[in-house]
Every structure is written in structure tokens, then in C-alpha cells.
PADREN-930522 format. One record per atom (N, C-alpha, C, CB): x, y, z; residue in three letters. Coordinates in steps of 0.001 Angstrom, whole numbers, plus 500000, padded with zeros to 6 digits. Atoms other than C-alpha are relative to their C-alpha. Glycine has a CB too. Example, Ala and Ser with C-alpha at 12.3 -4.5 7.8 and 13.67 -1.06 7.14 Angstrom:
500890498810500000Ala 512300495500507800Ala 500900501200500000Ala 499008500027501246Ala 499180498810499940Ser 513670498940507140Ser 499230501090500730Ser 500414500462498585Ser 
***
This chain:
500366500258498616Met 219360104667312376Met 501217499547500817Met 498890498942500065Met 498825500494499289Asn 222537102791313363Asn 501005501112500275Asn 500663498890499204Asn 499090498874499822Phe 224569105960312877Phe 499636500785501247Phe 499976500913498771Phe 500432499190498865Trp 222490107846315448Trp 500199499259501323Trp 498534500396499837Trp 499775500791498777Ile 222688105047318006Ile 501485500027500344Ile 499502498523499820Ile 498557499956499782Leu 226466104907317586Leu 500436501395500445Leu 500748499590498721Leu 499677498624499639Phe 226677108718317761Phe 499627500292501455Phe 499279500977499065Phe 500464499763498622Ile 224652108879320983Ile 500846499214500987Ile 498510499613500154Ile 499185500836499114Phe 226576105997322553Phe 501403500579500162Phe 500082498564499456Phe 498665499405499960Thr 229942107590321663Thr 500002501287500810Thr 500507500273498584Thr 500112498746499271Asn 228811110948323016Asn 499875499751501506Asn 498796500800499492Asn 500158500352498579Ile 227729109384326330Ile 501319499508500563Ile 498904498923500186Ile 498703500503499539Leu 231043107535326613Leu 501011501122500189Leu 500546498979499015Leu 499042498894499902Met 233054110697325952Met 499681500904501181Met 500007500817498707Met 500371499190498841Gln 231093112664328556Gln 500395499297501287Gln 498493500294499996Gln 499627500779498821Ser 231647109886331060Ser 501508500043500205Ser 499520498544499866Ser 498549499972499920Phe 235373109823330268Phe 500485501338500544Phe 500617499730498627Phe 499613498665499525Ala 235671113606330795Ala 499639500171501461Ala 499326501095499160Ala 500421499906498607Thr 233706113442334025Thr 500958499225500879Thr 498565499480500180Thr 499046500802499228Asn 236053110709335212Asn 501295500767500246Asn 500301498683499273Asn 498741499267499836Trp 239144112828334597Trp 499825501235500864Trp 500559500399498644Trp 500287498858499139Ser 237519115813336248Ser 499972499549501464Ser 498652500662499604Ser 500034500550498636Arg 236846113680339334Arg 501398499617500473Arg 499071498774500064Arg 498632500375499637Ile 240411112363339265Ile 500797501245500378Ile 500693499248498836Ile 499311498741499660Arg 241697115957339258Arg 499646500432501422Arg 499623501123498990Arg 500415499651498642Asn 239674116580342425Asn 500678499107501036Asn 498480499893500132Asn 499359500936499067Glu 241079113464344112Glu 501497500313500120Glu 499790498530499532Glu 498580499644499981Leu 244618114493343135Leu 500260501227500871Leu 500499500257498580Leu 499843498804499185Lys 244150117877344742Lys 499961499639501483Lys 498905501028499667Lys 500089500427498603Thr 243105116217347997Thr 501267499262500420Thr 498769499105500212Thr 498771500742499684Ile 246099113850347884Ile 501155500974500205Ile 500341498987498872Ile 498909499024499915Lys 248488116725347254Lys 499883500844501271Lys 500003500912498759Lys 500214499180498808Asp 246961118879349997Asp 500313499226501277Asp 498562500507500040Asp 499762500816498800Glu 247048116053352561Glu 501495499705500169Glu 499202498674499921Glu 498569500276499925Phe 250629115153351702Phe 500751501235500489Phe 500540499549498626Phe 499288498772499642Glu 251757118771351986Glu 499745500436501442Glu 499602501114499060Glu 500288499694498599Lys 250082119092355404Lys 500700499032500959Lys 498498499965500240Lys 499428501044499142Ser 251814115957356698Ser 501367500412500551Ser 500128498686499220Ser 498668499797499416Lys 254851115977358958Lys 501063499424499065Lys 500096499339501410Lys 499044500653500891Tyr 256519113649356461Tyr 500467500955498896Tyr 499374498740499382Tyr 499629499106501110Ser 256442116293353704Ser 500990501067500447Ser 498751500667499412Ser 499096498976499467Lys 258357118659355958Lys 501287499395500569Lys 499289500809501082Lys 498824500663499428Ser 260915116067357055Ser 501148499949498997Ser 499643498581500457Ser 498826500121500876Lys 264410115625355687Lys 499900498773499101Lys 501284499927500835Lys 500137501223500785Tyr 263381112174354414Tyr 499234500230498700Tyr 499304498934500822Tyr 500817499730501166Gln 260885113637351981Gln 500848500404498801Gln 498992501082500311Gln 499160499557501120Ser 263654115160349906Ser 500645498817499262Ser 501091500950500509Ser 499448501197500638Asp 264909111618349198Asp 498948499206499225Asp 500637499110501045Asp 501078500725500662Leu 261510110457347928Leu 500059500245498495Leu 498624500424500568Leu 499949499924501456Arg 261766109708344204Arg 498938499054499450Arg 501430499638499451Arg 501127500753500543Leu 258818108488342144Leu 500101499915498479Leu 498666500649500414Leu 500000500165501457Tyr 258627107063338624Tyr 498922500906499423Tyr 499758498500499588Tyr 500891498953500489Thr 257067109866336614Thr 500019500082498483Thr 500388501344500597Thr 500134499852501457Ala 255776109898333042Ala 500052501484499635Ala 498667499354499490Ala 499934498624500514Arg 256394113031330963Arg 498885500217498982Arg 501393500291499355Arg 501023499671500994Met 254049114812328567Met 500195499194498715Met 500027501501499688Met 499709500738501234Asp 255771113057325650Asp 499477498562500063Asp 501508499992499733Asp 500442501383499828Asp 254630109719327094Asp 498487499854499912Asp 500481499468501328Asp 501454500030499948Tyr 250925110654327059Tyr 499400499727498622Tyr 499465501316500554Tyr 500623500382501265Thr 249899108805323919Thr 498699499273500317Thr 500956499102499136Thr 501323500578499793Gly 246363107535323500Gly 499993498581500515Gly 499255500044498747Gly 500023501408499597Thr 247184103859323861Thr 500652499765501358Thr 500694499156498956Thr 499268500200498744Cys 249346104384326953Cys 499392500739501193Cys 501423500441499824Cys 500585499216498911Ile 247029106566329061Ile 499680499111501203Ile 498727500720499519Ile 500371500864498870Gln 245677103696331183Gln 501233499445500714Gln 499116498843499516Gln 498803500459499293Pro 249117102146331881Pro 500723501126500749Pro 500954499354499018Pro 499380498864499310Ile 250453105614332770Ile 499212500319501263Ile 500069501247499072Ile 500842499762498830Phe 247504106191335100Phe 500276498933501068Phe 498497500000499601Phe 499717501093499055Asp 248147102781336695Asp 501359500192500674Asp 499961498638499275Asp 498669499748499442Cys 251818103687337165Cys 499937501105501049Cys 500994500379498884Cys 500142498919499026Phe 250924106947338879Phe 499364499469501289Phe 499150501156499411Phe 500660500566498812Cys 248614105019341206Cys 500952499106500790Cys 498752499199499591Cys 499005500840499314Glu 251359102478341996Glu 500966500865500806Glu 500782499137498980Glu 499063499120499308Glu 253650105339342939Glu 499348500692501203Glu 500546501045499031Glu 500690499439498831Ile 251015106804345253Ile 500050498995501146Ile 498522500368499657Ile 499823501017498949Tyr 251257103489347131Tyr 501355500167500691Tyr 499881498575499403Tyr 498678499733499404Val 254943104321347673Val 499879501156501000Val 501062500340498889Val 500228498858499111Ile 253880107654349162Ile 499274499535501259Ile 499183501110499279Ile 500753500528498855Leu 251398105812351385Leu 500905499252500973Leu 498885499074499517Leu 499056500740499144Glu 254130103493352687Glu 500863500948500806Glu 500890499080499158Glu 499133499037499322Glu 256378106411353510Glu 499258500736501121Glu 500557501008498991Glu 500780499280498996Ile 253651108307355344Ile 499612499073501142Ile 498746500618499370Ile 500345500972498952Ser 252540105181357214Ser 501190499716500906Ser 499499498692499375Ser 498797500276499199Met 256114104480358318Met 500350501176500898Met 501187499675499089Met 499724498838499167Ser 256297108020359691Ser 498967500135501124Ser 500019501269499145Ser 500984500012498925Gly 253309107215361922Gly 498780500855499767Gly 500635500429501235Gly 501137499126500288Glu 250767109450360204Glu 498881499212499320Glu 500438501184499112Glu 501043500856500569Glu 248028106877359693Glu 498751500765499593Glu 499627498933500985Glu 501179499217500385Asp 245296109527359580Asp 500174500583498593Asp 499748501134501022Asp 499711499454501337Val 246934111211356563Val 500039498867498976Val 501353500780499997Val 499919501150500906Ala 247708107827354997Ala 498601499476499680Ala 500864498877500621Ala 501363500474500218Gly 244058106823355444Gly 499248500868499001Gly 499245499960501313Gly 500671499083500938Ile 242797109915353620Ile 500531499777498590Ile 500207501483500426Ile 499403500216501321Ile 245243109390350755Ile 499588498638499448Ile 501541500105500073Ile 500414501345500413Arg 244392105674350638Arg 498569500033499453Arg 500102499005501193Arg 501389499890500464Asn 240684106552350297Asn 499913500720498656Asn 499150500738501040Asn 500012499255501263Gln 241355109089347530Gln 500530499114498867Gln 500851501300500118Gln 499441500902501010Leu 243479106539345666Leu 498978498932499612Leu 501294499336500522Leu 501025501009500284Ala 240747103914345979Ala 498897500588499128Ala 499404499448501309Ala 501011499339500828Leu 238236106398344565Leu 500483500159498563Leu 499642501370500585Leu 499457499828501352Met 240505107163341612Met 500014498674499253Met 501421500590500058Met 499927501300500659Gln 240957103472340897Gln 498614499428499717Gln 500796499027500853Gln 501380500373500305Thr 237199103005341018Thr 499519500765498773Thr 499072500275501211Thr 500399499157501135Ile 236726105861338554Ile 500591499463498702Ile 500445501462500223Ile 499319500543501185Leu 239285104435336103Leu 500708498698500373Leu 501021501032499417Leu 499372501260499595Pro 239882100787336974Pro 500993499494498953Pro 498932498940500252Pro 498984500557500885Ser 242927099080335510Ser 499409498852499199Ser 501230499525500803Ser 500435501140500806Asn 242311096710332660Asn 501135498986499846Asn 499513500474498614Asn 498832500889500006Asn 245750095070333153Asn 500481499650498602Asn 499680498736500741Asn 499577500233501378Asp 246305095305329406Asp 500953501117499607Asp 498774499931499025Asp 499015498978500327Met 249497097077328455Met 500578499733498615Met 501124500040501060Met 499424500171501342Pro 250389097570324802Pro 501530499954500056Pro 499542501143499069Pro 498535500117500045Asp 253976096668323911Asp 500685501342499777Asp 500411499034498904Asp 499399498692500307Ser 254562100253322769Ser 500105500896501234Ser 499184500709498924Ser 499980499179498781Cys 254053101588326321Cys 501161499593500906Cys 498662499872500762Cys 498931500257499047Lys 256824101924328865Lys 499449499365501255Lys 500741501286500340Lys 500327500500498665Lys 256782099988332098Lys 500278501120500983Lys 500822498706500359Lys 499885498950498993Cys 256520102101335219Cys 501466500286500354Cys 499225499606501259Cys 498606499856499582Glu 260150101494336153Glu 500895500620498928Glu 500551498658500389Glu 499227499398501081Glu 261295102876332799Glu 499918501526500000Glu 499521499466498670Glu 500110498548499919Tyr 260172106413333645Tyr 501063500546500941Tyr 498593500420500471Tyr 499013499338499156Glu 262561108859335214Glu 499432500210501403Glu 500430501351499380Glu 500417499748498625Glu 262441109205338984Glu 500047501499500269Glu 500899499228501007Glu 500119498562499741Lys 261279112652340079Lys 499535500230501432Lys 499021500664499000Lys 500454499619498663Ser 260446114520343275Ser 498473499922500077Ser 500491501427500358Ser 501450500024499806Phe 256951114482344766Phe 499323501124499229Phe 499660500106501487Phe 500655498871500673Ser 256142117941343406Ser 500007499811498480Ser 500698501327500372Ser 499958500252501445Glu 257284117011339872Glu 499046498865499619Glu 501440499658499551Glu 500903501126500210Phe 255358113736340126Phe 498550500484499964Phe 500189498940501106Phe 501380499511499931Met 252139115487341169Met 499689500941498838Met 499752500716501335Met 500195499086501128Glu 252586118172338518Glu 499738499215498719Glu 501228500916499823Glu 500173500813501197Ser 252909115506335832Ser 498656499269500014Ser 501146498995499875Ser 501287500699499880Phe 249898113546337129Phe 498852500993499759Phe 499860499327501409Phe 501028498978500210Glu 247818116745337242Glu 499928500418498533Glu 500276501223500881Glu 499959499647501423Thr 248939117605333704Thr 499289498938499170Thr 501458500165499520Thr 500684501083500706Leu 247769114204332490Leu 498486500141500165Leu 500477498621500522Leu 501442499873499744Ala 244360114687334126Ala 499423501219499283Ala 499727500102501515Ala 500464498794500696Gln 244063118220332716Gln 499907499757498504Gln 500935501183500282Gln 499979500255501441Lys 245023117075329241Lys 498839499088499608Lys 501348499369499576Lys 501076500921500327Met 242553114197329295Met 498643500682500164Met 500080498747500880Met 501248499263499799Asn 239814116466330642Asn 499782500986498843Asn 500021500753501363Asn 500077499050501117Tyr 240603119031327899Tyr 499658499286498691Tyr 501331500763499851Tyr 500250500730501228Leu 240620116420325137Leu 498584499441499934Leu 500997498884499857Leu 501344500569499930His 237273115073326306His 499139500874500913His 500041498524500517His 500760499100499126Pro 235360118093327666Pro 498580499487500245Pro 499947501405499392Pro 501341500439499647Gln 232030117598329362Gln 498974500609499083Gln 499684500350501435Gln 
***
């Protein structure tokens, strides 16, 4: 009897986890689209924007949440840049998408010693940053299909 309860509970958790990553992928698409439509993305300043970006090699099971938190912290950098350029409407949309993502996978503020700190990742361009974040969401969605 206990086996079946554990099996059902685990199955529900895994479905929820996959659904979460699927939703995060949707929010990421909106963030990327809004950023690319902004005046800031077309400005000369955008080319100087560098964001701490985890690589595929960093996506270990115990470090997924800290990596996700790092990506979210870096989206705040994007928000600051867009806000400073005067595009509060775009910043507001991105801010809402980020809040949704953080509601879907809230930080537990627990970082294993084996995980890198955000500042230890290489700084990359916006497009490389988004590609890496999307890859993480795809990988997590694939590992935990609905």
C-alpha cells in the first residue's frame, strides 16, 4: 500500500515539475520577444550588455534551482537597462513575466557548496544568455515530460 501512495505522489510531483518548466518556457519566450521589440535592444548600448550565463555543463541536478535563480537575477539587470532607457511599458511586461516565473519555481535560498555562484559564470550576450536559459527549460521539460 505504501508503495502505491509513494508512486502516485512521485508521479504527481513529476508532472507538476514538467508543467512548471513548460510554463517557464512560455514566459521566457515573452521576455525575449519584448526585449527584441524594445528600442534598447536596437541601441548601441545593448551590445555592451553582458550577463552571467550558465552552460549546459553546469546543469546538474543539485544546481538547477541556483542556476534558475541566477538567470532570474540577470533578468533584473535587463530590467534596469530597459527602465533606464525610458521603456517602462516593456520593463513592466518583462517584470510581470519574471514574477510569474519566480512564482512557478520559487527560490529556496539553499545553495549546495558544489554549485557555482552567479558571478562565477561567464558573461555572455543577451542572445547567448536567453539561448542558455531556454536550453535549461527545454532540458528540464524533457527530463520530466508531462
